[in-house]
C-alpha positions in Angstrom: -13.8 -61.3 75.4 -10.9 -63.0 73.6 -8.3 -60.4 72.7 -5.1 -60.8 70.6 -2.5 -58.2 71.4 0.0 -57.6 68.7 3.4 -56.0 69.0 3.7 -56.8 72.7 6.6 -55.4 74.7 7.4 -56.1 78.3 5.6 -52.9 79.5 2.5 -53.8 77.5 2.4 -57.2 79.2 2.9 -55.7 82.6 0.3 -52.9 82.4 -2.4 -54.6 80.4 -2.2 -57.7 82.7 -2.6 -55.5 85.7 -5.5 -53.5 84.2 -7.2 -56.6 83.2 -7.9 -57.5 86.8 -10.8 -55.0 86.5 -12.1 -56.4 83.2 -11.5 -60.2 83.0 -10.8 -60.5 79.3 -8.9 -63.4 77.9 -5.7 -61.8 76.7 -3.3 -63.4 74.3 0.0 -61.6 73.9 2.1 -61.8 70.6 5.4 -60.2 70.0 4.8 -60.0 66.2 3.4 -56.8 64.8 0.1 -56.8 62.9 0.3 -57.0 59.1 -1.2 -59.2 56.3 1.2 -62.1 57.2 0.5 -62.1 60.9 -3.3 -61.2 60.8 -4.3 -65.0 60.8 -2.9 -65.2 64.3 -6.0 -63.4 65.4 -8.2 -66.2 64.3 -10.7 -67.1 67.0 -10.4 -63.7 68.7 -13.3 -61.3 69.3 -10.9 -58.3 69.4 -7.5 -57.2 68.3 -5.3 -54.7 70.2 -2.8 -52.9 68.0 -0.3 -50.1 68.3 0.6 -47.0 66.2 3.0 -48.8 63.8 0.8 -51.9 63.2 -0.7 -52.2 59.7 -4.5 -51.9 59.6 -5.0 -51.3 55.9 -8.0 -52.6 53.9 -6.4 -56.0 53.4 -5.7 -56.5 57.1 -9.1 -55.3 58.1 -10.8 -57.7 55.7 -8.7 -60.6 56.9 -9.6 -59.8 60.6 -13.2 -59.6 59.7 -13.0 -63.0 58.1 -11.5 -64.4 61.3 -14.4 -63.1 63.4 -12.8 -60.0 64.8 -15.4 -57.5 65.7 -13.4 -54.6 67.3 -9.9 -53.2 67.0 -8.7 -51.4 70.1 -5.7 -49.1 69.5 -3.5 -48.6 72.5 -2.4 -45.2 71.2 -3.9 -41.8 70.1 -2.9 -41.9 66.5 -4.9 -43.8 63.9 -3.5 -42.7 60.5 -2.4 -46.4 60.1 -6.1 -47.6 60.0 -8.4 -47.8 57.0 -11.5 -46.6 58.8 -13.7 -46.9 55.7 -12.7 -50.5 55.3 -13.4 -51.1 59.0 -16.9 -49.6 58.7 -17.6 -51.6 55.6 -16.6 -54.8 57.4 -18.5 -54.0 60.6 -15.4 -53.7 62.8 -15.4 -51.0 65.4 -12.2 -49.1 66.0 -11.3 -47.4 69.3 -8.3 -45.4 70.5 -6.8 -43.7 73.6 -7.1 -40.0 72.8 -5.6 -38.6 76.0 -3.6 -41.0 78.2 -1.1 -38.6 79.8 -0.5 -35.3 78.1 2.0 -34.5 80.8 4.2 -37.4 79.8 4.6 -36.2 76.2 4.9 -32.5 77.2 7.6 -33.2 79.8 9.5 -35.3 77.4 9.3 -32.6 74.7 10.9 -30.1 77.1 13.5 -32.7 78.1 14.5 -33.3 74.5 14.8 -29.6 73.8 16.9 -29.0 76.9 19.1 -32.0 76.2 19.7 -30.8 72.6 20.3 -27.2 73.5 22.6 -27.9 76.4 24.3 -30.8 74.6 23.6 -33.1 77.5 23.6 -36.2 75.3 27.1 -35.4 74.1 28.4 -34.5 77.6 27.1 -37.8 78.9 29.0 -39.7 76.2 32.2 -37.8 77.0 32.0 -38.4 80.7 31.6 -42.1 80.1 35.1 -42.0 78.6 36.5 -39.8 81.4 36.5 -36.8 79.2 35.5 -33.8 81.3 36.5 -31.0 78.8 33.8 -28.4 78.1 34.9 -27.4 74.7 32.1 -27.7 72.2 29.4 -28.0 74.8 28.4 -24.3 74.9 24.6 -24.1 74.8 21.9 -21.5 74.9 19.3 -20.3 77.5 15.7 -21.0 76.8 14.7 -17.8 78.7 13.9 -14.9 76.5 13.9 -16.9 73.2 11.0 -17.1 70.8 9.2 -20.5 70.8 6.7 -21.7 68.3 4.2 -24.3 69.2 2.1 -25.9 66.4 -1.0 -27.4 67.8 -2.3 -26.4 71.3 -4.4 -29.4 72.2 -3.7 -30.9 75.6 0.0 -31.7 75.0 0.8 -28.5 73.0 -0.9 -26.3 75.6 1.2 -27.8 78.4 4.4 -27.2 76.4 3.4 -23.7 75.6 2.5 -23.0 79.2 5.7 -24.4 80.5 7.9 -22.5 78.1 6.0 -19.2 78.8 5.4 -19.4 82.5 8.3 -21.7 83.5 11.1 -20.5 81.3 10.0 -17.0 80.5 10.0 -17.5 76.7 8.0 -15.5 74.2 5.6 -18.1 72.8 3.9 -18.1 69.4 1.2 -20.7 68.7 -0.7 -21.9 65.7 -4.0 -23.8 66.0 -7.4 -23.6 64.3 -8.9 -22.8 67.8 -7.1 -20.4 70.1 -6.9 -21.3 73.8 -8.0 -18.3 75.9 -6.0 -19.7 78.9 -2.8 -19.5 76.9 -3.6 -16.1 75.5 -4.2 -14.9 79.1 -0.5 -15.7 80.0 0.8 -14.0 76.9 0.9 -16.7 74.2 0.3 -15.1 70.8 -1.6 -17.0 68.1 -0.5 -16.6 64.5 0.1 -18.6 61.3 2.6 -21.4 60.8 4.5 -19.2 58.3 4.9 -16.5 60.9 6.1 -19.1 63.4 8.8 -20.3 61.0 9.9 -16.7 60.2 10.1 -15.5 63.8 10.6 -18.5 66.1 14.0 -19.8 67.4 12.4 -23.1 68.1 9.4 -24.8 66.7 7.7 -27.8 68.4 5.1 -29.9 66.6 2.0 -31.1 68.5 -0.6 -31.8 65.8 -2.2 -34.9 64.3 -1.1 -36.4 61.0 -3.6 -35.6 58.3 -3.4 -35.0 54.5 -3.1 -31.3 55.3 -0.3 -31.6 57.9 1.7 -34.3 56.2 5.2 -32.9 55.4 4.2 -29.5 56.8 7.9 -29.0 57.5 9.3 -29.3 54.0 11.8 -27.5 51.7 9.5 -24.6 51.1 8.6 -24.0 54.7 12.2 -24.4 55.9 13.3 -21.8 53.3 11.1 -19.4 55.1 12.5 -20.2 58.6 14.6 -18.1 60.7 18.3 -19.1 60.3 19.4 -21.5 63.0 15.8 -22.8 63.7 15.6 -25.7 66.1 12.9 -28.3 65.2 11.3 -30.6 67.9 8.8 -33.3 67.0 7.2 -35.6 69.5 4.0 -35.9 67.5 4.0 -37.8 64.2 7.1 -38.5 62.1 5.5 -37.7 58.7 4.8 -34.1 59.8 8.4 -33.6 58.6 9.9 -34.3 55.2 13.1 -35.9 56.3 15.1 -35.4 53.1 14.3 -31.7 53.2 15.3 -31.5 56.8 18.6 -33.2 56.1 19.3 -30.8 53.2 18.6 -27.9 55.6 20.9 -29.3 58.2 23.7 -29.8 55.6 23.1 -26.2 54.5 23.4 -25.1 58.2 20.1 -23.2 57.9 18.6 -25.5 60.6 20.5 -25.2 63.9 19.3 -28.4 65.6 16.7 -31.2 65.5 15.2 -33.2 68.3 13.0 -36.1 67.2 11.1 -38.8 69.1 9.3 -39.8 65.9 10.3 -40.5 62.4 8.2 -40.9 59.2 9.6 -44.3 58.3 9.9 -45.7 61.8 7.7 -48.7 61.3 9.8 -51.8 61.3 12.6 -50.0 63.1 11.4 -48.3 66.3 10.4 -50.4 69.3 12.9 -53.2 68.3 16.5 -53.9 69.2 18.4 -53.7 65.9 21.8 -53.1 67.4 23.2 -56.2 65.6 21.4 -55.5 62.4 22.2 -53.5 59.3 19.6 -50.8 58.9 19.0 -49.9 55.3 17.1 -46.7 55.9 19.6 -44.2 54.5 17.7 -41.1 55.7 17.6 -42.2 59.3 21.2 -43.2 59.3 22.2 -39.8 57.8 20.2 -38.0 60.4 22.1 -39.8 63.2 25.5 -38.5 61.8 24.8 -34.9 62.7 26.1 -33.6 66.0 23.2 -31.3 66.4 20.5 -34.0 66.0 19.0 -35.9 68.9 16.8 -38.9 68.0 14.9 -41.1 70.5 12.8 -44.1 69.7 9.2 -42.9 70.2 9.3 -43.0 74.0 7.6 -39.7 74.9 4.5 -41.6 76.1 6.5 -44.1 78.2 5.7 -43.3 81.8 4.1 -45.5 84.4 1.1 -43.1 84.6 0.6 -43.1 80.9 0.9 -46.8 80.4 -1.6 -47.4 83.2 -4.1 -45.0 81.7 -3.6 -46.5 78.2 -4.2 -50.0 79.5 -7.4 -49.0 81.5 -8.9 -47.1 78.6 -8.1 -49.8 76.0 -9.6 -52.6 78.0 -12.4 -50.4 79.2 -13.4 -49.8 75.6 -13.5 -53.6 75.0 -15.6 -54.1 78.1 -18.1 -51.4 76.9 -18.3 -53.1 73.5 -18.9 -56.5 75.1 -21.7 -55.0 77.1 -23.2 -53.2 74.1 -22.6 -49.8 75.6 -21.7 -46.7 73.6 -18.0 -46.5 72.8 -16.6 -43.2 74.1 -13.5 -43.4 72.0 -14.7 -45.0 68.8 -13.2 -43.6 65.6 -15.5 -43.1 62.6 -14.7 -42.5 59.0 -14.7 -38.9 57.8 -18.3 -37.8 57.3 -19.9 -40.6 59.4 -21.5 -39.4 62.6 -23.0 -42.6 64.0 -21.6 -46.2 64.2 
């Protein structure tokens, strides 16, 4: 199968090429992201491989269909950037990688929280300049604090378990379906509002849907416990960034650790160190000493990248053979391809 891979980075090239030894597809790697301008580059391909920040709206889907593309394989879990109704209308199958390595994201979540709480990022910068003073680096223990976990799927469950069993935290969780294994170790399920009122830290691990978009906003932050720490390694648009900045300025939020950002498309995954970035909200976030931002790297482990490559190319192989697609995404309300 001829596959055009958009938004290629060095790690994509490495792991997709290695995984393709088991599949034998004809892979064409492009650095450009997928959007209406670059979509014609897929002409002559049977399939397109895209990432979380690529544009797959109705216009792009229709262009791809016109060029003969029959399947879009997302090498990520999220698919809020895809117009699934347009894909179904154009006869294009869409697949994703729903669970590549929950441990990768869960471990990074804990790492972000520890780095922020213990001011490791600030200490590292000081030591690079031979400043070994400890003033201003006083942190807090995780042990004994109240942690809120929103979403206890595979990643959220690992975070909750680690905080509860590993650090001895009191853990509150919110999810439409409670996990009996977490309840058995003392995790208590409750509402998001209760999490905000009671938790010292809230960590987000839920998909981006119309219901969860901007779930952290001015109203919800007004209910939060003073000094709340917010951690997000899920989807950037779960947080209203302007409201978060206002809460930071008012000192009602005590700290923020983000691996995702709601307007990250066109910024994250690229080296813009010599460029002027005109995103005022992101630049304002980076000025706060109690904010730690990373560039959507929670998934970036050897194990996760290998799993992503195998699952992505495996879906393309199944499609080529006419087999059922285990990870196909269908429009809301549609139960069969």
